[in-house]
CHARMM internal coordinates of N, CA and C (Angstrom, degrees):
IC EDIT
DIST 1 N 1 CA 1.4544
DIST 1 CA 1 C 1.5319
ANGL 1 N 1 CA 1 C 110.89
DIST 1 C 2 N 1.3098
ANGL 1 CA 1 C 2 N 116.16
DIHE 1 N 1 CA 1 C 2 N -46.58
DIST 2 N 2 CA 1.4652
ANGL 1 C 2 N 2 CA 120.93
DIHE 1 CA 1 C 2 N 2 CA -179.06
DIST 2 CA 2 C 1.5324
ANGL 2 N 2 CA 2 C 110.79
DIHE 1 C 2 N 2 CA 2 C -60.90
DIST 2 C 3 N 1.3274
ANGL 2 CA 2 C 3 N 116.68
DIHE 2 N 2 CA 2 C 3 N -38.33
DIST 3 N 3 CA 1.4616
ANGL 2 C 3 N 3 CA 121.30
DIHE 2 CA 2 C 3 N 3 CA -178.94
DIST 3 CA 3 C 1.5375
ANGL 3 N 3 CA 3 C 111.03
DIHE 2 C 3 N 3 CA 3 C -65.51
DIST 3 C 4 N 1.3048
ANGL 3 CA 3 C 4 N 117.79
DIHE 3 N 3 CA 3 C 4 N -40.19
DIST 4 N 4 CA 1.4685
ANGL 3 C 4 N 4 CA 120.41
DIHE 3 CA 3 C 4 N 4 CA 179.32
DIST 4 CA 4 C 1.5251
ANGL 4 N 4 CA 4 C 111.06
DIHE 3 C 4 N 4 CA 4 C -68.57
DIST 4 C 5 N 1.3118
ANGL 4 CA 4 C 5 N 117.32
DIHE 4 N 4 CA 4 C 5 N -34.61
DIST 5 N 5 CA 1.4712
ANGL 4 C 5 N 5 CA 120.41
DIHE 4 CA 4 C 5 N 5 CA 176.89
DIST 5 CA 5 C 1.5295
ANGL 5 N 5 CA 5 C 109.62
DIHE 4 C 5 N 5 CA 5 C -66.12
DIST 5 C 6 N 1.3136
ANGL 5 CA 5 C 6 N 117.15
DIHE 5 N 5 CA 5 C 6 N -40.43
DIST 6 N 6 CA 1.4676
ANGL 5 C 6 N 6 CA 121.07
DIHE 5 CA 5 C 6 N 6 CA 178.24
DIST 6 CA 6 C 1.5227
ANGL 6 N 6 CA 6 C 110.26
DIHE 5 C 6 N 6 CA 6 C -63.66
DIST 6 C 7 N 1.3467
ANGL 6 CA 6 C 7 N 117.65
DIHE 6 N 6 CA 6 C 7 N -41.21
DIST 7 N 7 CA 1.4605
ANGL 6 C 7 N 7 CA 121.18
DIHE 6 CA 6 C 7 N 7 CA 177.90
DIST 7 CA 7 C 1.5370
ANGL 7 N 7 CA 7 C 110.66
DIHE 6 C 7 N 7 CA 7 C -62.42
DIST 7 C 8 N 1.3161
ANGL 7 CA 7 C 8 N 115.79
DIHE 7 N 7 CA 7 C 8 N -43.52
DIST 8 N 8 CA 1.4671
ANGL 7 C 8 N 8 CA 120.18
DIHE 7 CA 7 C 8 N 8 CA 179.57
DIST 8 CA 8 C 1.5295
ANGL 8 N 8 CA 8 C 110.29
DIHE 7 C 8 N 8 CA 8 C -64.21
DIST 8 C 9 N 1.3081
ANGL 8 CA 8 C 9 N 117.24
DIHE 8 N 8 CA 8 C 9 N -44.38
DIST 9 N 9 CA 1.4686
ANGL 8 C 9 N 9 CA 120.72
DIHE 8 CA 8 C 9 N 9 CA 179.18
DIST 9 CA 9 C 1.5243
ANGL 9 N 9 CA 9 C 110.97
DIHE 8 C 9 N 9 CA 9 C -62.80
DIST 9 C 10 N 1.3350
ANGL 9 CA 9 C 10 N 116.50
DIHE 9 N 9 CA 9 C 10 N -38.61
DIST 10 N 10 CA 1.4650
ANGL 9 C 10 N 10 CA 120.85
DIHE 9 CA 9 C 10 N 10 CA 178.46
DIST 10 CA 10 C 1.5172
ANGL 10 N 10 CA 10 C 110.46
DIHE 9 C 10 N 10 CA 10 C -64.67
DIST 10 C 11 N 1.3191
ANGL 10 CA 10 C 11 N 116.90
DIHE 10 N 10 CA 10 C 11 N -46.47
DIST 11 N 11 CA 1.4613
ANGL 10 C 11 N 11 CA 120.30
DIHE 10 CA 10 C 11 N 11 CA 178.21
DIST 11 CA 11 C 1.5188
ANGL 11 N 11 CA 11 C 111.22
DIHE 10 C 11 N 11 CA 11 C -62.31
DIST 11 C 12 N 1.3185
ANGL 11 CA 11 C 12 N 116.97
DIHE 11 N 11 CA 11 C 12 N -39.96
DIST 12 N 12 CA 1.4566
ANGL 11 C 12 N 12 CA 121.64
DIHE 11 CA 11 C 12 N 12 CA 178.50
DIST 12 CA 12 C 1.5274
ANGL 12 N 12 CA 12 C 110.86
DIHE 11 C 12 N 12 CA 12 C -62.95
DIST 12 C 13 N 1.3119
ANGL 12 CA 12 C 13 N 116.63
DIHE 12 N 12 CA 12 C 13 N -40.65
DIST 13 N 13 CA 1.4684
ANGL 12 C 13 N 13 CA 120.25
DIHE 12 CA 12 C 13 N 13 CA 178.25
DIST 13 CA 13 C 1.5219
ANGL 13 N 13 CA 13 C 110.87
DIHE 12 C 13 N 13 CA 13 C -63.02
DIST 13 C 14 N 1.3322
ANGL 13 CA 13 C 14 N 116.78
DIHE 13 N 13 CA 13 C 14 N -43.23
DIST 14 N 14 CA 1.4646
ANGL 13 C 14 N 14 CA 120.06
DIHE 13 CA 13 C 14 N 14 CA 177.37
DIST 14 CA 14 C 1.5333
ANGL 14 N 14 CA 14 C 111.09
DIHE 13 C 14 N 14 CA 14 C -63.34
DIST 14 C 15 N 1.3166
ANGL 14 CA 14 C 15 N 116.03
DIHE 14 N 14 CA 14 C 15 N -42.20
DIST 15 N 15 CA 1.4668
ANGL 14 C 15 N 15 CA 120.13
DIHE 14 CA 14 C 15 N 15 CA 179.73
DIST 15 CA 15 C 1.5309
ANGL 15 N 15 CA 15 C 111.42
DIHE 14 C 15 N 15 CA 15 C -63.94
DIST 15 C 16 N 1.3358
ANGL 15 CA 15 C 16 N 117.07
DIHE 15 N 15 CA 15 C 16 N -41.30
DIST 16 N 16 CA 1.4613
ANGL 15 C 16 N 16 CA 120.64
DIHE 15 CA 15 C 16 N 16 CA 177.99
DIST 16 CA 16 C 1.5259
ANGL 16 N 16 CA 16 C 110.53
DIHE 15 C 16 N 16 CA 16 C -61.45
DIST 16 C 17 N 1.3289
ANGL 16 CA 16 C 17 N 116.53
DIHE 16 N 16 CA 16 C 17 N -43.19
DIST 17 N 17 CA 1.4703
ANGL 16 C 17 N 17 CA 121.12
DIHE 16 CA 16 C 17 N 17 CA 178.81
DIST 17 CA 17 C 1.5286
ANGL 17 N 17 CA 17 C 110.30
DIHE 16 C 17 N 17 CA 17 C -63.48
DIST 17 C 18 N 1.3356
ANGL 17 CA 17 C 18 N 116.79
DIHE 17 N 17 CA 17 C 18 N -41.35
DIST 18 N 18 CA 1.4556
ANGL 17 C 18 N 18 CA 120.47
DIHE 17 CA 17 C 18 N 18 CA 179.77
DIST 18 CA 18 C 1.5288
ANGL 18 N 18 CA 18 C 110.69
DIHE 17 C 18 N 18 CA 18 C -65.65
DIST 18 C 19 N 1.3150
ANGL 18 CA 18 C 19 N 117.79
DIHE 18 N 18 CA 18 C 19 N -40.18
DIST 19 N 19 CA 1.4633
ANGL 18 C 19 N 19 CA 121.54
DIHE 18 CA 18 C 19 N 19 CA 178.42
DIST 19 CA 19 C 1.5262
ANGL 19 N 19 CA 19 C 109.80
DIHE 18 C 19 N 19 CA 19 C -62.72
DIST 19 C 20 N 1.3090
ANGL 19 CA 19 C 20 N 117.66
DIHE 19 N 19 CA 19 C 20 N -43.46
DIST 20 N 20 CA 1.4636
ANGL 19 C 20 N 20 CA 121.04
DIHE 19 CA 19 C 20 N 20 CA 178.44
DIST 20 CA 20 C 1.5292
ANGL 20 N 20 CA 20 C 111.33
DIHE 19 C 20 N 20 CA 20 C -62.77
DIST 20 C 21 N 1.3149
ANGL 20 CA 20 C 21 N 116.17
DIHE 20 N 20 CA 20 C 21 N -42.83
DIST 21 N 21 CA 1.4608
ANGL 20 C 21 N 21 CA 120.94
DIHE 20 CA 20 C 21 N 21 CA 178.70
DIST 21 CA 21 C 1.5201
ANGL 21 N 21 CA 21 C 110.87
DIHE 20 C 21 N 21 CA 21 C -63.85
DIST 21 C 22 N 1.3199
ANGL 21 CA 21 C 22 N 116.80
DIHE 21 N 21 CA 21 C 22 N -45.55
DIST 22 N 22 CA 1.4680
ANGL 21 C 22 N 22 CA 120.40
DIHE 21 CA 21 C 22 N 22 CA 179.32
DIST 22 CA 22 C 1.5220
ANGL 22 N 22 CA 22 C 111.28
DIHE 21 C 22 N 22 CA 22 C -64.80
DIST 22 C 23 N 1.3248
ANGL 22 CA 22 C 23 N 116.96
DIHE 22 N 22 CA 22 C 23 N -37.46
DIST 23 N 23 CA 1.4623
ANGL 22 C 23 N 23 CA 120.37
DIHE 22 CA 22 C 23 N 23 CA 178.04
DIST 23 CA 23 C 1.5259
ANGL 23 N 23 CA 23 C 110.51
DIHE 22 C 23 N 23 CA 23 C -62.99
DIST 23 C 24 N 1.3267
ANGL 23 CA 23 C 24 N 117.14
DIHE 23 N 23 CA 23 C 24 N -43.90
DIST 24 N 24 CA 1.4653
ANGL 23 C 24 N 24 CA 120.54
DIHE 23 CA 23 C 24 N 24 CA 177.80
DIST 24 CA 24 C 1.5279
ANGL 24 N 24 CA 24 C 110.55
DIHE 23 C 24 N 24 CA 24 C -60.92
DIST 24 C 25 N 1.3184
ANGL 24 CA 24 C 25 N 116.02
DIHE 24 N 24 CA 24 C 25 N -40.00
DIST 25 N 25 CA 1.4619
ANGL 24 C 25 N 25 CA 120.94
DIHE 24 CA 24 C 25 N 25 CA 179.11
DIST 25 CA 25 C 1.5254
ANGL 25 N 25 CA 25 C 111.04
DIHE 24 C 25 N 25 CA 25 C -64.45
DIST 25 C 26 N 1.3143
ANGL 25 CA 25 C 26 N 117.05
DIHE 25 N 25 CA 25 C 26 N -44.26
DIST 26 N 26 CA 1.4660
ANGL 25 C 26 N 26 CA 121.42
DIHE 25 CA 25 C 26 N 26 CA 179.77
DIST 26 CA 26 C 1.5347
ANGL 26 N 26 CA 26 C 110.70
DIHE 25 C 26 N 26 CA 26 C -63.39
DIST 26 C 27 N 1.3120
ANGL 26 CA 26 C 27 N 116.49
DIHE 26 N 26 CA 26 C 27 N -43.01
DIST 27 N 27 CA 1.4643
ANGL 26 C 27 N 27 CA 120.22
DIHE 26 CA 26 C 27 N 27 CA 178.57
DIST 27 CA 27 C 1.5234
ANGL 27 N 27 CA 27 C 110.18
DIHE 26 C 27 N 27 CA 27 C -63.38
DIST 27 C 28 N 1.3174
ANGL 27 CA 27 C 28 N 116.94
DIHE 27 N 27 CA 27 C 28 N -43.92
DIST 28 N 28 CA 1.4632
ANGL 27 C 28 N 28 CA 121.34
DIHE 27 CA 27 C 28 N 28 CA 178.91
DIST 28 CA 28 C 1.5207
ANGL 28 N 28 CA 28 C 111.07
DIHE 27 C 28 N 28 CA 28 C -61.71
DIST 28 C 29 N 1.3296
ANGL 28 CA 28 C 29 N 116.64
DIHE 28 N 28 CA 28 C 29 N -44.49
DIST 29 N 29 CA 1.4623
ANGL 28 C 29 N 29 CA 120.13
DIHE 28 CA 28 C 29 N 29 CA 179.33
DIST 29 CA 29 C 1.5267
ANGL 29 N 29 CA 29 C 111.14
DIHE 28 C 29 N 29 CA 29 C -66.43
DIST 29 C 30 N 1.3217
ANGL 29 CA 29 C 30 N 117.33
DIHE 29 N 29 CA 29 C 30 N -34.98
DIST 30 N 30 CA 1.4634
ANGL 29 C 30 N 30 CA 120.86
DIHE 29 CA 29 C 30 N 30 CA 176.66
DIST 30 CA 30 C 1.5188
ANGL 30 N 30 CA 30 C 111.29
DIHE 29 C 30 N 30 CA 30 C -61.88
DIST 30 C 31 N 1.3270
ANGL 30 CA 30 C 31 N 116.28
DIHE 30 N 30 CA 30 C 31 N -43.49
DIST 31 N 31 CA 1.4747
ANGL 30 C 31 N 31 CA 120.09
DIHE 30 CA 30 C 31 N 31 CA 177.47
DIST 31 CA 31 C 1.5249
ANGL 31 N 31 CA 31 C 110.73
DIHE 30 C 31 N 31 CA 31 C -62.25
DIST 31 C 32 N 1.3388
ANGL 31 CA 31 C 32 N 115.32
DIHE 31 N 31 CA 31 C 32 N -43.90
DIST 32 N 32 CA 1.4632
ANGL 31 C 32 N 32 CA 119.97
DIHE 31 CA 31 C 32 N 32 CA -179.34
DIST 32 CA 32 C 1.5270
ANGL 32 N 32 CA 32 C 111.10
DIHE 31 C 32 N 32 CA 32 C -64.21
DIST 32 C 33 N 1.3214
ANGL 32 CA 32 C 33 N 117.21
DIHE 32 N 32 CA 32 C 33 N -39.51
DIST 33 N 33 CA 1.4638
ANGL 32 C 33 N 33 CA 120.84
DIHE 32 CA 32 C 33 N 33 CA 178.00
DIST 33 CA 33 C 1.5224
ANGL 33 N 33 CA 33 C 110.42
DIHE 32 C 33 N 33 CA 33 C -62.45
DIST 33 C 34 N 1.3221
ANGL 33 CA 33 C 34 N 117.17
DIHE 33 N 33 CA 33 C 34 N -43.72
DIST 34 N 34 CA 1.4721
ANGL 33 C 34 N 34 CA 120.36
DIHE 33 CA 33 C 34 N 34 CA 179.07
DIST 34 CA 34 C 1.5278
ANGL 34 N 34 CA 34 C 110.67
DIHE 33 C 34 N 34 CA 34 C -63.02
DIST 34 C 35 N 1.3283
ANGL 34 CA 34 C 35 N 116.91
DIHE 34 N 34 CA 34 C 35 N -40.36
DIST 35 N 35 CA 1.4587
ANGL 34 C 35 N 35 CA 121.02
DIHE 34 CA 34 C 35 N 35 CA 177.96
DIST 35 CA 35 C 1.5257
ANGL 35 N 35 CA 35 C 110.44
DIHE 34 C 35 N 35 CA 35 C -63.14
DIST 35 C 36 N 1.3251
ANGL 35 CA 35 C 36 N 116.32
DIHE 35 N 35 CA 35 C 36 N -44.71
DIST 36 N 36 CA 1.4660
ANGL 35 C 36 N 36 CA 120.66
DIHE 35 CA 35 C 36 N 36 CA 179.89
DIST 36 CA 36 C 1.5273
ANGL 36 N 36 CA 36 C 111.33
DIHE 35 C 36 N 36 CA 36 C -65.70
DIST 36 C 37 N 1.3212
ANGL 36 CA 36 C 37 N 117.76
DIHE 36 N 36 CA 36 C 37 N -35.67
DIST 37 N 37 CA 1.4640
ANGL 36 C 37 N 37 CA 120.28
DIHE 36 CA 36 C 37 N 37 CA 176.35
DIST 37 CA 37 C 1.5243
ANGL 37 N 37 CA 37 C 110.38
DIHE 36 C 37 N 37 CA 37 C -62.32
DIST 37 C 38 N 1.3220
ANGL 37 CA 37 C 38 N 116.27
DIHE 37 N 37 CA 37 C 38 N -41.60
DIST 38 N 38 CA 1.4632
ANGL 37 C 38 N 38 CA 120.15
DIHE 37 CA 37 C 38 N 38 CA 177.82
DIST 38 CA 38 C 1.5200
ANGL 38 N 38 CA 38 C 111.28
DIHE 37 C 38 N 38 CA 38 C -62.28
DIST 38 C 39 N 1.3265
ANGL 38 CA 38 C 39 N 116.54
DIHE 38 N 38 CA 38 C 39 N -43.73
DIST 39 N 39 CA 1.4680
ANGL 38 C 39 N 39 CA 120.12
DIHE 38 CA 38 C 39 N 39 CA 178.03
DIST 39 CA 39 C 1.5261
ANGL 39 N 39 CA 39 C 111.25
DIHE 38 C 39 N 39 CA 39 C -63.13
DIST 39 C 40 N 1.3317
ANGL 39 CA 39 C 40 N 115.61
DIHE 39 N 39 CA 39 C 40 N -40.60
DIST 40 N 40 CA 1.4663
ANGL 39 C 40 N 40 CA 120.10
DIHE 39 CA 39 C 40 N 40 CA 179.30
DIST 40 CA 40 C 1.5243
ANGL 40 N 40 CA 40 C 111.04
DIHE 39 C 40 N 40 CA 40 C -61.79
DIST 40 C 41 N 1.3299
ANGL 40 CA 40 C 41 N 117.05
DIHE 40 N 40 CA 40 C 41 N -42.70
DIST 41 N 41 CA 1.4629
ANGL 40 C 41 N 41 CA 120.90
DIHE 40 CA 40 C 41 N 41 CA 179.40
DIST 41 CA 41 C 1.5249
ANGL 41 N 41 CA 41 C 111.01
DIHE 40 C 41 N 41 CA 41 C -62.58
DIST 41 C 42 N 1.3225
ANGL 41 CA 41 C 42 N 116.65
DIHE 41 N 41 CA 41 C 42 N -41.53
DIST 42 N 42 CA 1.4647
ANGL 41 C 42 N 42 CA 120.68
DIHE 41 CA 41 C 42 N 42 CA 178.08
DIST 42 CA 42 C 1.5258
ANGL 42 N 42 CA 42 C 110.09
DIHE 41 C 42 N 42 CA 42 C -63.43
DIST 42 C 43 N 1.3317
ANGL 42 CA 42 C 43 N 116.33
DIHE 42 N 42 CA 42 C 43 N -44.29
DIST 43 N 43 CA 1.4682
ANGL 42 C 43 N 43 CA 120.07
DIHE 42 CA 42 C 43 N 43 CA -179.49
DIST 43 CA 43 C 1.5276
ANGL 43 N 43 CA 43 C 111.17
DIHE 42 C 43 N 43 CA 43 C -65.94
DIST 43 C 44 N 1.3308
ANGL 43 CA 43 C 44 N 117.48
DIHE 43 N 43 CA 43 C 44 N -38.59
DIST 44 N 44 CA 1.4601
ANGL 43 C 44 N 44 CA 120.02
DIHE 43 CA 43 C 44 N 44 CA 178.04
DIST 44 CA 44 C 1.5290
ANGL 44 N 44 CA 44 C 110.53
DIHE 43 C 44 N 44 CA 44 C -62.96
DIST 44 C 45 N 1.3255
ANGL 44 CA 44 C 45 N 116.88
DIHE 44 N 44 CA 44 C 45 N -39.89
DIST 45 N 45 CA 1.4619
ANGL 44 C 45 N 45 CA 120.56
DIHE 44 CA 44 C 45 N 45 CA 178.76
DIST 45 CA 45 C 1.5266
ANGL 45 N 45 CA 45 C 110.00
DIHE 44 C 45 N 45 CA 45 C -64.69
DIST 45 C 46 N 1.3183
ANGL 45 CA 45 C 46 N 117.26
DIHE 45 N 45 CA 45 C 46 N -42.18
DIST 46 N 46 CA 1.4658
ANGL 45 C 46 N 46 CA 120.56
DIHE 45 CA 45 C 46 N 46 CA 179.09
DIST 46 CA 46 C 1.5249
ANGL 46 N 46 CA 46 C 111.39
DIHE 45 C 46 N 46 CA 46 C -64.68
DIST 46 C 47 N 1.3253
ANGL 46 CA 46 C 47 N 116.70
DIHE 46 N 46 CA 46 C 47 N -41.26
DIST 47 N 47 CA 1.4634
ANGL 46 C 47 N 47 CA 120.65
DIHE 46 CA 46 C 47 N 47 CA 178.58
DIST 47 CA 47 C 1.5258
ANGL 47 N 47 CA 47 C 109.57
DIHE 46 C 47 N 47 CA 47 C -63.40
DIST 47 C 48 N 1.3142
ANGL 47 CA 47 C 48 N 117.29
DIHE 47 N 47 CA 47 C 48 N -41.42
DIST 48 N 48 CA 1.4670
ANGL 47 C 48 N 48 CA 120.80
DIHE 47 CA 47 C 48 N 48 CA 178.41
DIST 48 CA 48 C 1.5316
ANGL 48 N 48 CA 48 C 110.46
DIHE 47 C 48 N 48 CA 48 C -62.52
DIST 48 C 49 N 1.3262
ANGL 48 CA 48 C 49 N 116.76
DIHE 48 N 48 CA 48 C 49 N -41.56
DIST 49 N 49 CA 1.4651
ANGL 48 C 49 N 49 CA 120.20
DIHE 48 CA 48 C 49 N 49 CA 177.82
DIST 49 CA 49 C 1.5211
ANGL 49 N 49 CA 49 C 110.59
DIHE 48 C 49 N 49 CA 49 C -63.36
DIST 49 C 50 N 1.3188
ANGL 49 CA 49 C 50 N 116.59
DIHE 49 N 49 CA 49 C 50 N -43.78
DIST 50 N 50 CA 1.4639
ANGL 49 C 50 N 50 CA 120.03
DIHE 49 CA 49 C 50 N 50 CA 178.99
DIST 50 CA 50 C 1.5245
ANGL 50 N 50 CA 50 C 111.04
DIHE 49 C 50 N 50 CA 50 C -64.54
DIST 50 C 51 N 1.3135
ANGL 50 CA 50 C 51 N 117.61
DIHE 50 N 50 CA 50 C 51 N -38.58
DIST 51 N 51 CA 1.4601
ANGL 50 C 51 N 51 CA 121.25
DIHE 50 CA 50 C 51 N 51 CA 179.26
DIST 51 CA 51 C 1.5207
ANGL 51 N 51 CA 51 C 109.96
DIHE 50 C 51 N 51 CA 51 C -63.98
DIST 51 C 52 N 1.3380
ANGL 51 CA 51 C 52 N 117.12
DIHE 51 N 51 CA 51 C 52 N -41.64
DIST 52 N 52 CA 1.4646
ANGL 51 C 52 N 52 CA 120.76
DIHE 51 CA 51 C 52 N 52 CA 177.75
DIST 52 CA 52 C 1.5178
ANGL 52 N 52 CA 52 C 110.54
DIHE 51 C 52 N 52 CA 52 C -64.96
DIST 52 C 53 N 1.3172
ANGL 52 CA 52 C 53 N 117.38
DIHE 52 N 52 CA 52 C 53 N -43.70
DIST 53 N 53 CA 1.4659
ANGL 52 C 53 N 53 CA 121.06
DIHE 52 CA 52 C 53 N 53 CA -179.35
DIST 53 CA 53 C 1.5249
ANGL 53 N 53 CA 53 C 110.10
DIHE 52 C 53 N 53 CA 53 C -64.81
DIST 53 C 54 N 1.3154
ANGL 53 CA 53 C 54 N 117.75
DIHE 53 N 53 CA 53 C 54 N -40.33
DIST 54 N 54 CA 1.4611
ANGL 53 C 54 N 54 CA 121.46
DIHE 53 CA 53 C 54 N 54 CA 178.94
DIST 54 CA 54 C 1.5178
ANGL 54 N 54 CA 54 C 110.58
DIHE 53 C 54 N 54 CA 54 C -65.23
DIST 54 C 55 N 1.3269
ANGL 54 CA 54 C 55 N 117.09
DIHE 54 N 54 CA 54 C 55 N -40.35
DIST 55 N 55 CA 1.4573
ANGL 54 C 55 N 55 CA 120.98
DIHE 54 CA 54 C 55 N 55 CA 179.17
DIST 55 CA 55 C 1.5299
ANGL 55 N 55 CA 55 C 110.03
DIHE 54 C 55 N 55 CA 55 C -63.94
DIST 55 C 56 N 1.3284
ANGL 55 CA 55 C 56 N 116.90
DIHE 55 N 55 CA 55 C 56 N -43.42
DIST 56 N 56 CA 1.4617
ANGL 55 C 56 N 56 CA 120.63
DIHE 55 CA 55 C 56 N 56 CA -179.89
DIST 56 CA 56 C 1.5275
ANGL 56 N 56 CA 56 C 110.86
DIHE 55 C 56 N 56 CA 56 C -64.27
DIST 56 C 57 N 1.3285
ANGL 56 CA 56 C 57 N 116.52
DIHE 56 N 56 CA 56 C 57 N -41.28
DIST 57 N 57 CA 1.4579
ANGL 56 C 57 N 57 CA 120.32
DIHE 56 CA 56 C 57 N 57 CA 179.42
DIST 57 CA 57 C 1.5365
ANGL 57 N 57 CA 57 C 110.24
DIHE 56 C 57 N 57 CA 57 C -65.32
DIST 57 C 58 N 1.3244
ANGL 57 CA 57 C 58 N 117.11
DIHE 57 N 57 CA 57 C 58 N -38.83
DIST 58 N 58 CA 1.4403
ANGL 57 C 58 N 58 CA 121.91
DIHE 57 CA 57 C 58 N 58 CA -178.31
DIST 58 CA 58 C 1.5256
ANGL 58 N 58 CA 58 C 112.65
DIHE 57 C 58 N 58 CA 58 C -66.34
DIST 58 C 59 N 1.3095
ANGL 58 CA 58 C 59 N 118.73
DIHE 58 N 58 CA 58 C 59 N -23.01
DIST 59 N 59 CA 1.4581
ANGL 58 C 59 N 59 CA 122.59
DIHE 58 CA 58 C 59 N 59 CA -177.87
DIST 59 CA 59 C 1.5312
ANGL 59 N 59 CA 59 C 112.20
DIHE 58 C 59 N 59 CA 59 C -85.99
DIST 59 C 60 N 1.3154
ANGL 59 CA 59 C 60 N 117.46
DIHE 59 N 59 CA 59 C 60 N -16.09
DIST 60 N 60 CA 1.4735
ANGL 59 C 60 N 60 CA 120.25
DIHE 59 CA 59 C 60 N 60 CA -178.90
DIST 60 CA 60 C 1.5381
ANGL 60 N 60 CA 60 C 110.06
DIHE 59 C 60 N 60 CA 60 C -79.34
DIST 60 C 61 N 1.3224
ANGL 60 CA 60 C 61 N 114.37
DIHE 60 N 60 CA 60 C 61 N 149.54
DIST 61 N 61 CA 1.4686
ANGL 60 C 61 N 61 CA 118.49
DIHE 60 CA 60 C 61 N 61 CA 174.90
DIST 61 CA 61 C 1.5202
ANGL 61 N 61 CA 61 C 108.24
DIHE 60 C 61 N 61 CA 61 C -80.60
DIST 61 C 62 N 1.2997
ANGL 61 CA 61 C 62 N 116.18
DIHE 61 N 61 CA 61 C 62 N 140.64
DIST 62 N 62 CA 1.4663
ANGL 61 C 62 N 62 CA 119.38
DIHE 61 CA 61 C 62 N 62 CA 177.30
DIST 62 CA 62 C 1.5297
ANGL 62 N 62 CA 62 C 110.16
DIHE 61 C 62 N 62 CA 62 C -61.39
DIST 62 C 63 N 1.3221
ANGL 62 CA 62 C 63 N 118.28
DIHE 62 N 62 CA 62 C 63 N 151.42
DIST 63 N 63 CA 1.4712
ANGL 62 C 63 N 63 CA 121.54
DIHE 62 CA 62 C 63 N 63 CA -177.02
DIST 63 CA 63 C 1.5285
ANGL 63 N 63 CA 63 C 113.88
DIHE 62 C 63 N 63 CA 63 C -65.60
DIST 63 C 64 N 1.3007
ANGL 63 CA 63 C 64 N 119.68
DIHE 63 N 63 CA 63 C 64 N -20.34
DIST 64 N 64 CA 1.4603
ANGL 63 C 64 N 64 CA 120.46
DIHE 63 CA 63 C 64 N 64 CA -176.59
DIST 64 CA 64 C 1.5242
ANGL 64 N 64 CA 64 C 112.14
DIHE 63 C 64 N 64 CA 64 C -83.50
DIST 64 C 65 N 1.3409
ANGL 64 CA 64 C 65 N 119.85
DIHE 64 N 64 CA 64 C 65 N 0.48
DIST 65 N 65 CA 1.4481
ANGL 64 C 65 N 65 CA 120.48
DIHE 64 CA 64 C 65 N 65 CA 178.12
DIST 65 CA 65 C 1.5037
ANGL 65 N 65 CA 65 C 111.17
DIHE 64 C 65 N 65 CA 65 C -87.88
END
COOR INIT
IC SEED 1 N 1 CA 1 C
IC BUILD
């Protein structure tokens, strides 16, 4: 009986450690996702600005006309 309790406690200790490790990983990935979302928003704004600038340039007559 004592041996089975020790096995269960050992498995529980490993599981607790794994849960803590996975939690740290999830938190880290959450931070990284938020950072990447911010970068994506900045890049989308820049692309929109470039698209507007390209459209404006495309509407002008070339200087040689």
